[in-house]
C-alpha positions in Angstrom: 118.7 79.0 84.1 117.4 82.3 85.7 119.7 85.3 85.9 121.3 86.3 89.2 119.5 88.5 91.7 120.6 92.2 92.2 119.8 93.6 95.4 119.5 97.2 95.4 120.0 99.4 98.5 116.9 101.3 99.4 118.7 103.3 102.2 116.2 101.4 104.8 114.9 98.0 106.0 111.5 99.4 105.6 111.6 98.8 101.9 113.3 96.1 100.0 114.1 95.9 96.2 115.9 93.5 94.0 116.1 93.0 90.1 115.6 89.7 89.1 115.2 88.6 85.3 114.3 92.0 84.3 111.7 92.4 87.0 112.2 95.1 89.8 110.5 93.5 93.0 109.7 96.3 95.5 108.6 95.3 98.8 107.0 97.4 101.4 108.6 95.9 104.5 106.7 97.2 107.7 104.8 93.9 108.4 104.3 94.9 112.2 102.5 98.1 111.0 100.5 96.3 107.8 102.9 98.3 105.7 101.8 101.6 106.4 103.7 104.5 105.0 106.6 106.4 107.0 109.2 108.9 107.2 111.6 106.1 106.1 109.6 103.9 103.7 107.8 106.7 101.7 110.9 108.5 100.4 112.7 105.1 99.7 109.6 104.2 97.4 109.7 107.3 95.7 113.4 106.9 94.9 112.7 103.3 93.9 109.9 104.1 91.5 112.1 106.7 89.8 115.2 104.7 89.7 113.9 101.4 88.6 111.6 103.2 86.2 114.8 104.7 84.4 116.8 101.7 84.7 117.2 100.0 81.2 117.9 96.8 82.8 114.4 96.8 84.3 111.4 95.9 81.9 108.8 95.7 84.6 108.1 96.9 88.4 106.2 94.6 90.8 105.3 96.1 94.2 104.0 94.1 96.9 104.0 94.0 100.7 105.8 92.0 103.1 103.5 89.7 105.5 99.9 89.5 105.2 99.2 93.2 104.1 99.8 95.2 100.9 99.7 99.0 102.5 97.5 100.1 105.2 98.1 103.7 104.1 99.0 106.4 106.1 100.1 106.1 109.8 97.2 107.0 111.7 99.2 107.2 114.9 101.1 110.0 113.5 98.1 112.0 112.5 97.3 113.3 115.9 99.2 114.2 118.9 102.4 112.7 117.4 102.5 115.0 114.3 105.9 116.5 113.6 106.5 120.0 114.9 108.0 121.0 111.6 104.6 120.2 109.9 102.7 122.0 112.6 104.8 125.0 111.9 103.9 125.2 108.1 101.4 127.6 106.7 98.3 126.1 105.0 99.9 126.9 101.4 103.0 125.4 102.4 101.3 122.1 103.5 99.4 122.0 100.4 102.6 122.6 98.3 104.4 119.7 100.3 101.6 117.3 99.7 101.3 118.2 96.1 105.0 117.4 95.8 104.9 114.2 97.4 102.1 112.9 95.7 103.6 114.0 92.3 106.9 111.9 93.3 105.0 108.7 94.3 101.7 107.9 92.6 102.3 110.7 89.9 105.7 109.0 89.2 104.3 105.7 89.4 101.4 106.4 86.7 104.3 108.0 84.6 106.6 104.9 84.5 106.6 103.9 80.9 107.1 100.3 81.8 104.5 97.6 82.9 103.8 97.9 86.6 102.1 95.4 88.8 100.8 95.5 92.3 100.6 92.2 94.2 98.3 92.2 97.2 98.9 89.6 99.9 96.4 91.3 102.0 94.6 94.6 102.7 95.3 98.1 100.8 93.7 100.9 102.2 93.7 104.9 101.7 96.9 105.9 100.0 97.9 102.3 99.9 95.0 101.6 97.7 96.0 104.6 95.4 99.4 103.1 95.3 98.0 99.8 93.9 95.4 101.4 91.5 98.4 103.7 90.1 99.9 100.5 88.8 98.8 98.9 85.4 97.7 95.7 86.8 96.6 94.1 90.2 96.9 90.7 91.3 95.3 89.6 94.8 95.3 86.9 97.1 92.1 85.5 97.9 92.4 87.0 101.5 93.1 90.4 100.3 90.5 93.4 100.7 90.4 96.9 100.1 89.1 100.1 101.7 89.3 103.8 100.9 89.5 104.4 104.7 89.4 108.0 104.5 85.9 108.4 105.8 87.0 106.6 109.1 89.6 109.2 110.1 87.7 112.2 108.9 89.7 112.8 105.7 88.8 113.5 102.1 91.6 111.5 100.2 94.8 111.9 98.6 97.3 110.6 96.3 94.8 110.7 93.3 92.6 108.0 94.8 89.4 109.5 93.6 90.8 110.1 90.2 92.2 106.5 90.0 89.2 105.0 91.6 86.8 106.6 89.1 88.6 105.5 86.1 88.8 101.8 87.5 85.3 101.4 88.7 83.3 104.4 87.2 81.7 107.2 89.1 78.9 105.3 90.9 81.0 102.7 92.5 83.8 105.3 93.4 81.5 107.6 95.1 80.1 104.3 97.0 83.5 103.3 98.2 84.8 106.8 99.0 81.5 107.7 101.0 81.4 104.5 102.9 84.7 103.4 103.2 83.4 99.7 103.1 85.8 96.8 103.2 85.7 95.2 99.6 86.5 91.4 99.5 88.8 90.2 96.7 86.1 88.4 94.7 83.9 91.6 94.7 87.0 93.7 93.9 87.7 91.4 90.9 83.8 91.7 89.9 83.8 95.5 89.8 87.3 96.0 88.2 89.6 96.9 91.1 91.5 93.7 90.7 92.5 92.0 87.4 93.1 88.6 89.2 92.4 86.8 92.3 94.7 83.6 93.0 95.0 81.4 96.2 97.0 83.1 98.7 100.1 80.7 98.2 100.3 81.3 94.7 100.3 85.2 94.7 104.0 85.9 94.5 104.7 83.2 92.0 102.1 84.1 89.6 102.6 87.9 90.1 106.4 87.4 89.3 105.4 85.3 86.2 103.4 87.9 84.6 105.9 90.6 85.6 108.8 88.6 84.0 106.6 87.7 80.7 106.0 91.6 80.6 109.6 92.4 81.4 111.1 90.4 78.7 108.6 91.9 75.9 109.5 94.3 73.2 110.4 97.6 75.3 109.3 100.1 73.1 105.8 98.6 71.9 105.2 98.4 75.6 105.9 101.8 76.1 103.9 103.2 73.3 101.1 100.9 74.5 101.2 102.8 77.7 100.9 105.9 75.7 98.0 105.0 73.6 96.0 103.6 76.7 96.6 106.7 78.5 95.4 109.0 75.8 92.2 106.9 75.4 91.1 108.7 78.6 92.5 112.2 77.7 91.7 112.7 73.8 89.1 112.5 71.3 88.9 109.4 69.2 90.4 111.2 66.0 93.5 112.6 68.1 94.1 109.2 69.7 93.7 107.1 66.7 96.4 109.3 64.9 98.9 109.2 67.6 98.7 105.6 67.7 99.2 105.3 63.9 102.3 107.0 64.4 103.6 105.1 67.3 102.9 102.0 65.2 104.9 103.1 62.1 107.8 103.6 64.8 107.6 100.4 66.2 107.7 98.6 62.6 111.1 100.1 62.4 112.6 98.4 65.3 114.9 95.1 65.5 112.3 93.9 67.9 109.4 94.0 65.4 111.7 92.3 62.8 112.7 89.6 65.5 108.9 88.9 66.2 108.2 88.2 62.6 111.1 86.1 62.1 110.2 84.0 65.6 106.5 83.8 64.1 108.0 82.3 60.7 110.1 80.0 62.5 107.7 79.0 65.1 109.8 79.8 68.1 109.8 82.6 71.1 111.1 85.7 70.2 114.3 87.3 71.8 113.6 91.0 72.2 116.4 93.2 73.0 114.8 96.5 73.4 116.0 97.8 70.0 
């Protein structure tokens, strides 16, 4: 029997969050605007990433979008005449610092979460929406989904770490092509070039994404955390340093109750019951 669903108050109807079977399901809920970021949705998303990342009852985060889109990025209508007066009155340095802080608390915080994170894309992800998806560990997409960097079309250079994330996922040549052209990349090609981990039928997306998230959420917490540390360091450190850190973390996991439970379950030919200890 599945556990009860715990609904989390995000402070706005534009973002939904529930915890089910140790999975925090975070849903961008502006389907009429293709789940574009807004002054209500974005702060709530930053808060949910932090609180779910710190919540010991959460073993994995699953981020998705309501309706037929994941996230179309920034609200283009708000970039012109509708821009807030307070923003217009900021100095250049103040605007840079403001964006840097907002980025740190969104994609920066998402990358920093030490639990598995999954993006489930029911449809398009563009601009900052694509950056959010790429900041997750794994991306599962519906067959009808597609992505676009998008910035070229609005005369902007990119934000939320999109160039860094894209380069590490698809390589520098592909990243430059996708940034410079802002072309629409269909799901099958996105999977082929490494942007998507899996592509599934549209009507199976949420079930398959949740099943993966649930399986990870029920895994050995410390081992998964250390796996993320090892994988992050693989991009930053030389082989010898990364290898030495990996050895230290493995020895730490041998001292956990979860490791002992996994060994016993293997011997008894049963599924392990991890407790996070």
